[in-house]
Backbone and ligand atoms as CSV (ligand in chain L), in Angstrom:
chain,resi,resn,atom,element,x,y,z
A,1,UNK,N,N,79.098,35.458,-72.260
A,1,UNK,CA,C,78.221,36.522,-71.808
A,1,UNK,C,C,78.126,36.478,-70.291
A,2,UNK,N,N,78.092,37.624,-69.688
A,2,UNK,CA,C,77.906,37.699,-68.244
A,2,UNK,C,C,76.431,37.916,-67.974
A,3,UNK,N,N,75.953,37.357,-66.897
A,3,UNK,CA,C,74.548,37.550,-66.552
A,3,UNK,C,C,74.444,37.964,-65.100
A,4,UNK,N,N,73.510,38.868,-64.838
A,4,UNK,CA,C,73.300,39.277,-63.448
A,4,UNK,C,C,72.712,38.118,-62.653
A,5,UNK,N,N,71.955,37.262,-63.354
A,5,UNK,CA,C,71.453,36.063,-62.685
A,5,UNK,C,C,72.637,35.123,-62.511
A,6,UNK,N,N,72.514,34.172,-61.612
A,6,UNK,CA,C,73.602,33.206,-61.509
A,6,UNK,C,C,73.059,31.814,-61.777
A,7,UNK,N,N,72.857,31.494,-63.061
A,7,UNK,CA,C,72.238,30.209,-63.395
A,7,UNK,C,C,73.095,29.005,-63.062
A,8,UNK,N,N,74.378,29.214,-62.813
A,8,UNK,CA,C,75.230,28.067,-62.519
A,8,UNK,C,C,75.371,27.850,-61.014
A,9,UNK,N,N,74.663,28.644,-60.227
A,9,UNK,CA,C,74.732,28.460,-58.784
A,9,UNK,C,C,74.248,27.055,-58.441
A,10,UNK,N,N,74.913,26.433,-57.496
A,10,UNK,CA,C,74.489,25.101,-57.098
A,10,UNK,C,C,75.136,24.017,-57.934
A,11,UNK,N,N,75.835,24.425,-58.964
A,11,UNK,CA,C,76.531,23.432,-59.784
A,11,UNK,C,C,77.660,22.844,-58.946
A,12,UNK,N,N,77.758,21.518,-58.892
A,12,UNK,CA,C,78.842,20.946,-58.085
A,12,UNK,C,C,80.197,21.353,-58.636
A,13,UNK,N,N,81.113,21.600,-57.749
A,13,UNK,CA,C,82.458,21.991,-58.180
A,13,UNK,C,C,83.258,20.729,-58.470
A,14,UNK,N,N,83.651,20.593,-59.697
A,14,UNK,CA,C,84.438,19.426,-60.082
A,14,UNK,C,C,85.773,19.948,-60.595
A,15,UNK,N,N,86.827,19.546,-59.961
A,15,UNK,CA,C,88.142,20.003,-60.396
A,15,UNK,C,C,88.852,18.896,-61.166
A,16,UNK,N,N,89.027,19.131,-62.429
A,16,UNK,CA,C,89.742,18.164,-63.259
A,16,UNK,C,C,91.043,18.844,-63.680
A,17,UNK,N,N,92.158,18.403,-63.143
A,17,UNK,CA,C,93.409,19.144,-63.347
A,17,UNK,C,C,93.858,19.269,-64.797
A,18,UNK,N,N,93.341,18.400,-65.661
A,18,UNK,CA,C,93.779,18.463,-67.062
A,18,UNK,C,C,93.292,19.744,-67.734
A,19,UNK,N,N,92.242,20.335,-67.192
A,19,UNK,CA,C,91.681,21.530,-67.827
A,19,UNK,C,C,92.448,22.776,-67.410
A,20,UNK,N,N,92.268,23.808,-68.182
A,20,UNK,CA,C,92.989,25.043,-67.881
A,20,UNK,C,C,92.025,26.220,-67.958
A,21,UNK,N,N,92.244,27.162,-67.047
A,21,UNK,CA,C,91.451,28.388,-67.072
A,21,UNK,C,C,92.311,29.464,-67.724
A,22,UNK,N,N,91.770,30.035,-68.784
A,22,UNK,CA,C,92.522,31.050,-69.524
A,22,UNK,C,C,92.145,32.452,-69.054
A,23,UNK,N,N,93.096,33.395,-69.139
A,23,UNK,CA,C,92.709,34.778,-68.884
A,23,UNK,C,C,91.753,35.240,-69.989
A,24,UNK,N,N,90.740,35.986,-69.608
A,24,UNK,CA,C,89.765,36.474,-70.595
A,24,UNK,C,C,90.219,37.827,-71.123
A,25,UNK,N,N,90.311,37.927,-72.438
A,25,UNK,CA,C,90.715,39.181,-73.067
A,25,UNK,C,C,89.608,40.219,-72.885
A,26,UNK,N,N,90.023,41.440,-72.612
A,26,UNK,CA,C,89.023,42.485,-72.399
A,26,UNK,C,C,89.231,43.637,-73.383
A,27,UNK,N,N,88.136,44.360,-73.602
A,27,UNK,CA,C,88.152,45.540,-74.453
A,27,UNK,C,C,89.266,46.480,-73.987
A,28,UNK,N,N,90.112,47.076,-74.831
A,28,UNK,CA,C,90.052,47.078,-76.308
A,28,UNK,C,C,91.028,46.096,-76.982
A,29,UNK,N,N,91.231,44.916,-76.427
A,29,UNK,CA,C,92.131,43.942,-77.048
A,29,UNK,C,C,91.711,43.717,-78.515
A,30,UNK,N,N,92.656,43.884,-79.448
A,30,UNK,CA,C,92.280,43.788,-80.872
A,30,UNK,C,C,91.744,42.424,-81.299
A,31,UNK,N,N,92.061,41.350,-80.549
A,31,UNK,CA,C,91.558,40.022,-80.945
A,31,UNK,C,C,90.024,39.995,-80.897
A,32,UNK,N,N,89.456,40.859,-80.064
A,32,UNK,CA,C,87.993,40.900,-79.923
A,32,UNK,C,C,87.311,41.525,-81.140
A,33,UNK,N,N,88.104,42.174,-81.970
A,33,UNK,CA,C,87.525,42.785,-83.186
A,33,UNK,C,C,87.750,41.922,-84.423
A,34,UNK,N,N,88.471,40.808,-84.248
A,34,UNK,CA,C,88.781,39.952,-85.399
A,34,UNK,C,C,87.586,39.090,-85.792
A,35,UNK,N,N,87.487,38.828,-87.092
A,35,UNK,CA,C,86.496,37.867,-87.576
A,35,UNK,C,C,87.146,36.488,-87.436
A,36,UNK,N,N,86.488,35.582,-86.720
A,36,UNK,CA,C,87.086,34.271,-86.434
A,36,UNK,C,C,87.066,33.353,-87.650
A,37,UNK,N,N,88.052,32.481,-87.706
A,37,UNK,CA,C,88.141,31.508,-88.800
A,37,UNK,C,C,87.344,30.251,-88.469
A,38,UNK,N,N,86.794,29.593,-89.509
A,38,UNK,CA,C,86.117,28.323,-89.239
A,38,UNK,C,C,87.114,27.249,-88.816
A,39,UNK,N,N,86.633,26.310,-88.014
A,39,UNK,CA,C,87.455,25.157,-87.623
A,39,UNK,C,C,87.478,24.199,-88.810
A,40,UNK,N,N,88.664,23.792,-89.221
A,40,UNK,CA,C,88.745,22.894,-90.385
A,40,UNK,C,C,88.722,21.428,-89.993
A,41,UNK,N,N,89.392,21.108,-88.891
A,41,UNK,CA,C,89.413,19.710,-88.436
A,41,UNK,C,C,89.059,19.682,-86.961
A,42,UNK,N,N,88.070,18.864,-86.627
A,42,UNK,CA,C,87.722,18.708,-85.215
A,42,UNK,C,C,88.628,17.622,-84.653
A,43,UNK,N,N,89.687,18.054,-84.010
A,43,UNK,CA,C,90.688,17.109,-83.518
A,43,UNK,C,C,90.888,17.283,-82.007
A,44,UNK,N,N,91.939,16.677,-81.483
A,44,UNK,CA,C,92.184,16.721,-80.036
A,44,UNK,C,C,92.378,18.152,-79.544
A,45,UNK,N,N,92.971,19.008,-80.368
A,45,UNK,CA,C,93.178,20.405,-79.963
A,45,UNK,C,C,91.841,21.121,-79.774
A,46,UNK,N,N,90.899,20.851,-80.661
A,46,UNK,CA,C,89.588,21.500,-80.567
A,46,UNK,C,C,88.822,20.962,-79.358
A,47,UNK,N,N,88.952,19.641,-79.124
A,47,UNK,CA,C,88.312,19.051,-77.940
A,47,UNK,C,C,88.838,19.716,-76.663
A,48,UNK,N,N,90.122,19.883,-76.615
A,48,UNK,CA,C,90.770,20.514,-75.471
A,48,UNK,C,C,90.317,21.967,-75.336
A,49,UNK,N,N,90.226,22.647,-76.497
A,49,UNK,CA,C,89.795,24.039,-76.492
A,49,UNK,C,C,88.388,24.174,-75.885
A,50,UNK,N,N,87.477,23.291,-76.300
A,50,UNK,CA,C,86.101,23.345,-75.781
A,50,UNK,C,C,86.110,23.122,-74.265
A,51,UNK,N,N,86.877,22.137,-73.801
A,51,UNK,CA,C,86.958,21.862,-72.350
A,51,UNK,C,C,87.496,23.072,-71.595
A,52,UNK,N,N,88.561,23.639,-72.126
A,52,UNK,CA,C,89.180,24.787,-71.452
A,52,UNK,C,C,88.256,26.008,-71.460
A,53,UNK,N,N,87.534,26.179,-72.561
A,53,UNK,CA,C,86.606,27.312,-72.630
A,53,UNK,C,C,85.474,27.155,-71.613
A,54,UNK,N,N,84.972,25.928,-71.465
A,54,UNK,CA,C,83.906,25.704,-70.471
A,54,UNK,C,C,84.427,26.002,-69.073
A,55,UNK,N,N,85.622,25.515,-68.796
A,55,UNK,CA,C,86.205,25.730,-67.482
A,55,UNK,C,C,86.401,27.228,-67.219
A,56,UNK,N,N,86.877,27.924,-68.222
A,56,UNK,CA,C,87.106,29.370,-68.104
A,56,UNK,C,C,85.784,30.109,-67.896
A,57,UNK,N,N,84.753,29.668,-68.652
A,57,UNK,CA,C,83.434,30.306,-68.537
A,57,UNK,C,C,82.850,30.107,-67.132
A,58,UNK,N,N,82.920,28.877,-66.613
A,58,UNK,CA,C,82.365,28.615,-65.275
A,58,UNK,C,C,83.129,29.385,-64.200
A,59,UNK,N,N,84.438,29.500,-64.378
A,59,UNK,CA,C,85.253,30.179,-63.370
A,59,UNK,C,C,84.962,31.683,-63.352
A,60,UNK,N,N,84.529,32.228,-64.489
A,60,UNK,CA,C,84.414,33.696,-64.617
A,60,UNK,C,C,83.511,34.358,-63.556
A,61,UNK,N,N,82.254,33.988,-63.278
A,61,UNK,CA,C,81.458,33.020,-64.016
A,61,UNK,C,C,80.662,33.728,-65.111
A,62,UNK,N,N,80.378,32.961,-66.163
A,62,UNK,CA,C,79.582,33.500,-67.257
A,62,UNK,C,C,78.630,32.451,-67.786
A,63,UNK,N,N,77.773,32.860,-68.692
A,63,UNK,CA,C,76.802,31.924,-69.285
A,63,UNK,C,C,77.164,31.585,-70.727
A,64,UNK,N,N,78.220,32.240,-71.232
A,64,UNK,CA,C,78.657,31.954,-72.593
A,64,UNK,C,C,80.053,32.496,-72.805
A,65,UNK,N,N,80.801,31.854,-73.704
A,65,UNK,CA,C,82.159,32.311,-74.010
A,65,UNK,C,C,82.484,31.933,-75.450
A,66,UNK,N,N,83.134,32.851,-76.150
A,66,UNK,CA,C,83.550,32.596,-77.530
A,66,UNK,C,C,85.072,32.523,-77.557
A,67,UNK,N,N,85.621,31.684,-78.446
A,67,UNK,CA,C,87.070,31.436,-78.472
A,67,UNK,C,C,87.911,32.717,-78.565
A,68,UNK,N,N,87.516,33.727,-79.364
A,68,UNK,CA,C,88.352,34.939,-79.401
A,68,UNK,C,C,88.505,35.608,-78.035
A,69,UNK,N,N,87.582,35.337,-77.119
A,69,UNK,CA,C,87.688,35.940,-75.789
A,69,UNK,C,C,88.868,35.371,-74.990
A,70,UNK,N,N,89.395,34.216,-75.429
A,70,UNK,CA,C,90.640,33.750,-74.794
A,70,UNK,C,C,91.794,33.860,-75.795
A,71,UNK,N,N,91.602,34.703,-76.791
A,71,UNK,CA,C,92.683,35.025,-77.715
A,71,UNK,C,C,92.824,34.096,-78.906
A,72,UNK,N,N,91.797,33.244,-79.127
A,72,UNK,CA,C,91.878,32.281,-80.234
A,72,UNK,C,C,90.764,32.585,-81.237
A,73,UNK,N,N,91.102,33.202,-82.370
A,73,UNK,CA,C,90.050,33.604,-83.307
A,73,UNK,C,C,89.537,32.448,-84.171
A,74,UNK,N,N,88.891,31.486,-83.506
A,74,UNK,CA,C,88.278,30.344,-84.183
A,74,UNK,C,C,86.789,30.334,-83.864
A,75,UNK,N,N,86.013,29.771,-84.788
A,75,UNK,CA,C,84.558,29.764,-84.618
A,75,UNK,C,C,84.104,28.660,-83.664
A,76,UNK,N,N,84.310,28.922,-82.375
A,76,UNK,CA,C,83.897,27.981,-81.326
A,76,UNK,C,C,83.250,28.796,-80.206
A,77,UNK,N,N,82.052,28.366,-79.775
A,77,UNK,CA,C,81.429,29.003,-78.616
A,77,UNK,C,C,80.968,27.929,-77.637
A,78,UNK,N,N,80.964,28.278,-76.357
A,78,UNK,CA,C,80.404,27.399,-75.331
A,78,UNK,C,C,79.390,28.203,-74.522
A,79,UNK,N,N,78.363,27.521,-74.025
A,79,UNK,CA,C,77.317,28.206,-73.262
A,79,UNK,C,C,76.780,27.264,-72.185
A,80,UNK,N,N,76.223,27.869,-71.145
A,80,UNK,CA,C,75.425,27.141,-70.169
A,80,UNK,C,C,74.571,28.170,-69.463
A,81,UNK,N,N,73.281,28.156,-69.793
A,81,UNK,CA,C,72.391,29.143,-69.160
A,81,UNK,C,C,71.746,28.545,-67.911
A,82,UNK,N,N,72.357,27.456,-67.424
A,82,UNK,CA,C,71.829,26.815,-66.222
A,82,UNK,C,C,71.117,25.511,-66.540
A,83,UNK,N,N,71.159,25.130,-67.821
A,83,UNK,CA,C,70.486,23.898,-68.245
A,83,UNK,C,C,71.495,22.864,-68.733
A,84,UNK,N,N,72.760,23.100,-68.426
A,84,UNK,CA,C,73.809,22.179,-68.872
A,84,UNK,C,C,74.637,22.791,-69.989
A,85,UNK,N,N,75.906,22.362,-70.069
A,85,UNK,CA,C,76.818,22.965,-71.049
A,85,UNK,C,C,76.553,22.473,-72.469
A,86,UNK,N,N,76.783,23.355,-73.421
A,86,UNK,CA,C,76.803,22.922,-74.820
A,86,UNK,C,C,77.809,23.766,-75.570
A,87,UNK,N,N,78.177,23.270,-76.736
A,87,UNK,CA,C,79.141,23.998,-77.561
A,87,UNK,C,C,78.674,23.982,-79.008
A,88,UNK,N,N,79.141,24.924,-79.756
A,88,UNK,CA,C,78.853,24.990,-81.192
A,88,UNK,C,C,80.145,25.329,-81.914
A,89,UNK,N,N,80.440,24.541,-82.931
A,89,UNK,CA,C,81.620,24.777,-83.769
A,89,UNK,C,C,81.113,25.250,-85.128
A,90,UNK,N,N,81.730,26.267,-85.655
A,90,UNK,CA,C,81.325,26.875,-86.937
A,90,UNK,C,C,79.824,27.204,-86.961
A,91,UNK,N,N,79.337,27.894,-85.946
A,91,UNK,CA,C,77.899,28.134,-85.887
A,91,UNK,C,C,77.404,29.148,-86.917
A,92,UNK,N,N,76.148,28.956,-87.280
A,92,UNK,CA,C,75.461,29.880,-88.202
A,92,UNK,C,C,74.135,30.238,-87.550
A,93,UNK,N,N,73.802,31.516,-87.567
A,93,UNK,CA,C,72.493,31.934,-87.058
A,93,UNK,C,C,71.469,31.642,-88.147
A,94,UNK,N,N,70.512,30.777,-87.829
A,94,UNK,CA,C,69.524,30.385,-88.839
A,94,UNK,C,C,68.334,31.314,-88.853
A,95,UNK,N,N,67.892,31.696,-87.665
A,95,UNK,CA,C,66.700,32.546,-87.616
A,95,UNK,C,C,66.642,33.317,-86.309
A,96,UNK,N,N,66.140,34.514,-86.396
A,96,UNK,CA,C,65.863,35.293,-85.194
A,96,UNK,C,C,64.504,35.956,-85.397
A,97,UNK,N,N,63.720,35.993,-84.314
A,97,UNK,CA,C,62.412,36.643,-84.417
A,97,UNK,C,C,62.122,37.423,-83.136
A,98,UNK,N,N,61.193,38.322,-83.246
A,98,UNK,CA,C,60.725,39.084,-82.095
A,98,UNK,C,C,61.759,40.065,-81.594
A,99,UNK,N,N,61.464,40.618,-80.440
A,99,UNK,CA,C,62.438,41.525,-79.846
A,99,UNK,C,C,62.305,41.495,-78.334
A,100,UNK,N,N,63.425,41.666,-77.670
A,100,UNK,CA,C,63.456,41.571,-76.203
A,100,UNK,C,C,64.605,42.424,-75.697
A,101,UNK,N,N,64.306,43.252,-74.729
A,101,UNK,CA,C,65.335,44.083,-74.115
A,101,UNK,C,C,65.738,43.450,-72.791
A,102,UNK,N,N,67.031,43.280,-72.622
A,102,UNK,CA,C,67.548,42.570,-71.440
A,102,UNK,C,C,68.838,43.238,-70.992
A,103,UNK,N,N,69.032,43.279,-69.701
A,103,UNK,CA,C,70.258,43.877,-69.169
A,103,UNK,C,C,71.404,42.884,-69.372
A,104,UNK,N,N,72.264,43.238,-70.296
A,104,UNK,CA,C,73.264,42.294,-70.786
A,104,UNK,C,C,74.679,42.739,-70.413
A,105,UNK,N,N,75.527,41.765,-70.123
A,105,UNK,CA,C,76.929,42.053,-69.841
A,105,UNK,C,C,77.813,41.143,-70.661
A,106,UNK,N,N,79.112,41.428,-70.641
A,106,UNK,CA,C,80.066,40.626,-71.408
A,106,UNK,C,C,81.323,40.444,-70.562
A,107,UNK,N,N,81.846,39.227,-70.526
A,107,UNK,CA,C,83.055,38.975,-69.739
A,107,UNK,C,C,84.240,39.778,-70.253
A,108,UNK,N,N,84.177,40.233,-71.500
A,108,UNK,CA,C,85.262,41.037,-72.072
A,108,UNK,C,C,85.082,42.530,-71.833
A,109,UNK,N,N,83.953,42.892,-71.232
A,109,UNK,CA,C,83.720,44.286,-70.812
A,109,UNK,C,C,83.230,44.177,-69.369
A,110,UNK,N,N,84.136,43.780,-68.451
A,110,UNK,CA,C,83.707,43.315,-67.132
A,110,UNK,C,C,82.935,44.344,-66.300
A,111,UNK,N,N,82.015,43.795,-65.528
A,111,UNK,CA,C,81.268,44.549,-64.514
A,111,UNK,C,C,80.397,45.663,-65.072
A,112,UNK,N,N,80.002,45.557,-66.317
A,112,UNK,CA,C,79.104,46.579,-66.882
A,112,UNK,C,C,77.920,45.883,-67.523
A,113,UNK,N,N,76.772,46.494,-67.323
A,113,UNK,CA,C,75.541,45.929,-67.875
A,113,UNK,C,C,74.740,47.048,-68.497
A,114,UNK,N,N,74.140,46.759,-69.636
A,114,UNK,CA,C,73.274,47.743,-70.285
A,114,UNK,C,C,72.015,47.038,-70.785
A,115,UNK,N,N,70.890,47.748,-70.744
A,115,UNK,CA,C,69.711,47.165,-71.383
A,115,UNK,C,C,69.915,47.181,-72.905
A,116,UNK,N,N,69.896,46.022,-73.515
A,116,UNK,CA,C,70.157,45.926,-74.955
A,116,UNK,C,C,68.989,45.191,-75.623
A,117,UNK,N,N,68.531,45.814,-76.706
A,117,UNK,CA,C,67.420,45.224,-77.444
A,117,UNK,C,C,67.965,44.307,-78.530
A,118,UNK,N,N,67.532,43.061,-78.495
A,118,UNK,CA,C,67.896,42.102,-79.542
A,118,UNK,C,C,66.659,41.294,-79.874
A,119,UNK,N,N,66.808,40.331,-80.783
A,119,UNK,CA,C,65.689,39.444,-81.087
A,119,UNK,C,C,65.337,38.634,-79.840
A,120,UNK,N,N,64.059,38.305,-79.707
A,120,UNK,CA,C,63.607,37.562,-78.540
A,120,UNK,C,C,63.877,36.077,-78.658
A,121,UNK,N,N,63.934,35.589,-79.897
A,121,UNK,CA,C,64.127,34.159,-80.141
A,121,UNK,C,C,65.227,33.989,-81.177
A,122,UNK,N,N,66.089,33.011,-80.946
A,122,UNK,CA,C,67.155,32.765,-81.922
A,122,UNK,C,C,67.358,31.269,-82.097
A,123,UNK,N,N,67.732,30.903,-83.320
A,123,UNK,CA,C,68.050,29.497,-83.608
A,123,UNK,C,C,69.386,29.459,-84.358
A,124,UNK,N,N,70.335,28.710,-83.801
A,124,UNK,CA,C,71.660,28.611,-84.419
A,124,UNK,C,C,72.012,27.142,-84.613
A,125,UNK,N,N,72.670,26.848,-85.718
A,125,UNK,CA,C,73.130,25.474,-85.920
A,125,UNK,C,C,74.643,25.484,-86.093
A,126,UNK,N,N,75.240,24.341,-85.897
A,126,UNK,CA,C,76.690,24.224,-86.033
A,126,UNK,C,C,77.057,22.765,-85.848
A,127,UNK,N,N,78.314,22.517,-85.535
A,127,UNK,CA,C,78.770,21.142,-85.348
A,127,UNK,C,C,79.130,20.917,-83.887
A,128,UNK,N,N,79.003,19.650,-83.461
A,128,UNK,CA,C,79.516,19.312,-82.128
A,128,UNK,C,C,80.885,18.649,-82.288
A,129,UNK,N,N,81.446,18.189,-81.181
A,129,UNK,CA,C,82.816,17.636,-81.230
A,129,UNK,C,C,82.898,16.324,-82.006
A,130,UNK,N,N,81.730,15.707,-82.255
A,130,UNK,CA,C,81.729,14.492,-83.078
A,130,UNK,C,C,81.498,14.820,-84.545
A,131,UNK,N,N,81.416,16.107,-84.858
A,131,UNK,CA,C,81.202,16.510,-86.241
A,131,UNK,C,C,79.749,16.416,-86.694
A,132,UNK,N,N,78.858,16.166,-85.727
A,132,UNK,CA,C,77.428,16.080,-86.064
A,132,UNK,C,C,76.818,17.462,-86.074
A,133,UNK,N,N,75.825,17.630,-86.951
A,133,UNK,CA,C,75.147,18.923,-86.995
A,133,UNK,C,C,74.177,19.022,-85.814
A,134,UNK,N,N,74.257,20.125,-85.099
A,134,UNK,CA,C,73.386,20.327,-83.941
A,134,UNK,C,C,72.732,21.705,-84.038
A,135,UNK,N,N,71.538,21.802,-83.462
A,135,UNK,CA,C,70.804,23.062,-83.483
A,135,UNK,C,C,70.412,23.420,-82.060
A,136,UNK,N,N,70.590,24.673,-81.701
A,136,UNK,CA,C,70.119,25.154,-80.397
A,136,UNK,C,C,69.254,26.366,-80.649
A,137,UNK,N,N,68.150,26.427,-79.923
A,137,UNK,CA,C,67.293,27.593,-80.078
A,137,UNK,C,C,66.572,27.877,-78.781
A,138,UNK,N,N,66.090,29.096,-78.659
A,138,UNK,CA,C,65.330,29.419,-77.468
A,138,UNK,C,C,64.976,30.882,-77.397
A,139,UNK,N,N,64.110,31.158,-76.427
A,139,UNK,CA,C,63.683,32.533,-76.160
A,139,UNK,C,C,64.579,33.122,-75.084
A,140,UNK,N,N,64.358,34.353,-74.830
A,140,UNK,CA,C,64.978,35.058,-73.716
A,140,UNK,C,C,66.459,34.741,-73.561
A,141,UNK,N,N,66.891,34.230,-72.377
A,141,UNK,CA,C,68.333,34.108,-72.126
A,141,UNK,C,C,69.038,33.198,-73.148
A,142,UNK,N,N,68.361,32.121,-73.548
A,142,UNK,CA,C,68.954,31.209,-74.543
A,142,UNK,C,C,69.157,31.927,-75.884
A,143,UNK,N,N,68.116,32.597,-76.325
A,143,UNK,CA,C,68.229,33.345,-77.585
A,143,UNK,C,C,69.275,34.438,-77.487
A,144,UNK,N,N,69.335,35.049,-76.307
A,144,UNK,CA,C,70.259,36.153,-76.075
A,144,UNK,C,C,71.710,35.676,-76.129
A,145,UNK,N,N,71.993,34.563,-75.448
A,145,UNK,CA,C,73.382,34.092,-75.389
A,145,UNK,C,C,73.849,33.646,-76.784
A,146,UNK,N,N,72.956,33.039,-77.554
A,146,UNK,CA,C,73.331,32.634,-78.919
A,146,UNK,C,C,73.697,33.861,-79.754
A,147,UNK,N,N,72.888,34.906,-79.662
A,147,UNK,CA,C,73.166,36.115,-80.448
A,147,UNK,C,C,74.461,36.781,-79.984
A,148,UNK,N,N,74.640,36.827,-78.666
A,148,UNK,CA,C,75.815,37.485,-78.094
A,148,UNK,C,C,77.110,36.750,-78.496
A,149,UNK,N,N,77.112,35.422,-78.349
A,149,UNK,CA,C,78.345,34.665,-78.638
A,149,UNK,C,C,78.644,34.636,-80.133
A,150,UNK,N,N,77.619,34.514,-80.963
A,150,UNK,CA,C,77.882,34.511,-82.406
A,150,UNK,C,C,78.384,35.877,-82.869
A,151,UNK,N,N,77.933,36.926,-82.216
A,151,UNK,CA,C,78.471,38.266,-82.491
A,151,UNK,C,C,79.984,38.298,-82.288
A,152,UNK,N,N,80.457,37.646,-81.208
A,152,UNK,CA,C,81.903,37.634,-80.922
A,152,UNK,C,C,82.698,37.067,-82.099
A,153,UNK,N,N,82.120,36.066,-82.775
A,153,UNK,CA,C,82.844,35.428,-83.883
A,153,UNK,C,C,82.958,36.354,-85.088
A,154,UNK,N,N,82.118,37.382,-85.101
A,154,UNK,CA,C,82.184,38.393,-86.165
A,154,UNK,C,C,83.022,39.594,-85.718
A,155,UNK,N,N,83.585,39.511,-84.524
A,155,UNK,CA,C,84.364,40.633,-84.007
A,155,UNK,C,C,83.495,41.759,-83.477
A,156,UNK,N,N,82.266,41.422,-83.114
A,156,UNK,CA,C,81.320,42.436,-82.630
A,156,UNK,C,C,81.106,42.298,-81.128
A,157,UNK,N,N,81.392,43.359,-80.405
A,157,UNK,CA,C,81.141,43.379,-78.964
A,157,UNK,C,C,79.784,44.005,-78.680
A,158,UNK,N,N,79.274,43.756,-77.488
A,158,UNK,CA,C,77.964,44.301,-77.144
A,158,UNK,C,C,77.943,45.827,-77.188
A,159,UNK,N,N,79.124,46.450,-77.072
A,159,UNK,CA,C,79.199,47.920,-77.152
A,159,UNK,C,C,78.604,48.430,-78.467
A,160,UNK,N,N,78.766,47.604,-79.504
A,160,UNK,CA,C,78.264,47.982,-80.818
A,160,UNK,C,C,76.736,47.932,-80.870
A,161,UNK,N,N,76.140,47.203,-79.921
A,161,UNK,CA,C,74.676,47.059,-79.894
A,161,UNK,C,C,74.005,48.148,-79.070
A,162,UNK,N,N,74.827,49.016,-78.466
A,162,UNK,CA,C,74.262,50.116,-77.676
A,162,UNK,C,C,73.838,51.247,-78.603
A,163,UNK,N,N,72.955,52.080,-78.121
A,163,UNK,CA,C,72.620,53.260,-78.924
A,163,UNK,C,C,73.858,54.166,-78.940
A,164,UNK,N,N,73.929,55.000,-79.939
A,164,UNK,CA,C,75.091,55.863,-80.130
A,164,UNK,C,C,75.427,56.664,-78.863
A,165,UNK,N,N,74.373,57.204,-78.257
A,165,UNK,CA,C,74.572,58.059,-77.078
A,165,UNK,C,C,75.117,57.244,-75.906
A,166,UNK,N,N,74.514,56.081,-75.670
A,166,UNK,CA,C,74.934,55.232,-74.540
A,166,UNK,C,C,76.354,54.708,-74.768
A,167,UNK,N,N,76.655,54.363,-76.021
A,167,UNK,CA,C,77.996,53.853,-76.329
A,167,UNK,C,C,79.063,54.913,-76.060
A,168,UNK,N,N,78.761,56.126,-76.487
A,168,UNK,CA,C,79.706,57.225,-76.313
A,168,UNK,C,C,80.013,57.428,-74.820
A,169,UNK,N,N,78.952,57.403,-74.034
A,169,UNK,CA,C,79.071,57.565,-72.583
A,169,UNK,C,C,79.881,56.408,-71.973
A,170,UNK,N,N,79.584,55.178,-72.420
A,170,UNK,CA,C,80.265,53.987,-71.896
A,170,UNK,C,C,81.759,54.051,-72.208
A,171,UNK,N,N,82.104,54.436,-73.431
A,171,UNK,CA,C,83.512,54.494,-73.827
A,171,UNK,C,C,84.244,55.576,-73.040
A,172,UNK,N,N,83.544,56.697,-72.806
A,172,UNK,CA,C,84.152,57.784,-72.040
A,172,UNK,C,C,84.440,57.312,-70.610
A,173,UNK,N,N,83.455,56.652,-70.002
A,173,UNK,CA,C,83.621,56.147,-68.629
A,173,UNK,C,C,84.777,55.156,-68.537
A,174,UNK,N,N,84.859,54.264,-69.525
A,174,UNK,CA,C,85.909,53.245,-69.481
A,174,UNK,C,C,87.289,53.874,-69.649
A,175,UNK,N,N,87.356,54.900,-70.506
A,175,UNK,CA,C,88.630,55.599,-70.715
A,175,UNK,C,C,89.072,56.289,-69.431
A,176,UNK,N,N,88.101,56.924,-68.763
A,176,UNK,CA,C,88.415,57.636,-67.519
A,176,UNK,C,C,88.900,56.667,-66.436
A,177,UNK,N,N,88.232,55.503,-66.364
A,177,UNK,CA,C,88.650,54.511,-65.360
A,177,UNK,C,C,90.051,53.996,-65.655
A,178,UNK,N,N,90.334,53.812,-66.927
A,178,UNK,CA,C,91.650,53.322,-67.344
A,178,UNK,C,C,92.730,54.350,-66.943
A,179,UNK,N,N,92.423,55.613,-67.178
A,179,UNK,CA,C,93.371,56.679,-66.818
A,179,UNK,C,C,93.570,56.732,-65.305
A,180,UNK,N,N,92.451,56.553,-64.557
A,180,UNK,CA,C,92.527,56.585,-63.098
A,180,UNK,C,C,93.398,55.455,-62.566
A,181,UNK,N,N,93.408,54.330,-63.304
A,181,UNK,CA,C,94.237,53.199,-62.892
A,181,UNK,C,C,95.694,53.383,-63.295
A,182,UNK,N,N,95.960,54.458,-64.031
A,182,UNK,CA,C,97.335,54.747,-64.430
A,182,UNK,C,C,97.713,54.120,-65.752
A,183,UNK,N,N,96.729,53.565,-66.428
A,183,UNK,CA,C,97.001,52.965,-67.747
A,183,UNK,C,C,96.982,54.048,-68.808
A,184,UNK,N,N,97.174,53.635,-70.029
A,184,UNK,CA,C,97.145,54.593,-71.138
A,184,UNK,C,C,95.967,54.312,-72.030
L,1,ZN,ZN,ZN,80.757,38.643,-74.590
């Protein structure tokens, strides 16, 4: 998820050459509409994937990233809302309550923000890289990023959370910009 705030500002820059920054897939890449598969074995590949996703998210910069956004339809998300990085493997949304409207963006729909109404509080559980069950929950930005990233694993982009009228306008604008750039 992209945020207008910059919660990672001030984070020391640590360059570890083993990590890789992946290109982020953008709308209308079909991988973004896929339902992601659960991770069956937490092995070295998954560990590497989590590291690379964090690196890609910080470089963007963003506050959350889901594996399909780098073209890998697996149930893995990483987040850092400014309180330190965490990841969830095979996450499940346990509970959502309340409602909160927040100007939300997505790294896969770059440079666009819309006020989107979602639950104000969310609690999600999943596995960490050691295979332990972990739970993350929170209000506002924390709840928002959990809902946004778990949506990605269902193939749902924030565009789907817009009202019909706003979505129609957004899609029209994006099409026009694409044409202006000479794309199809
Ligand atoms: Zn997103």
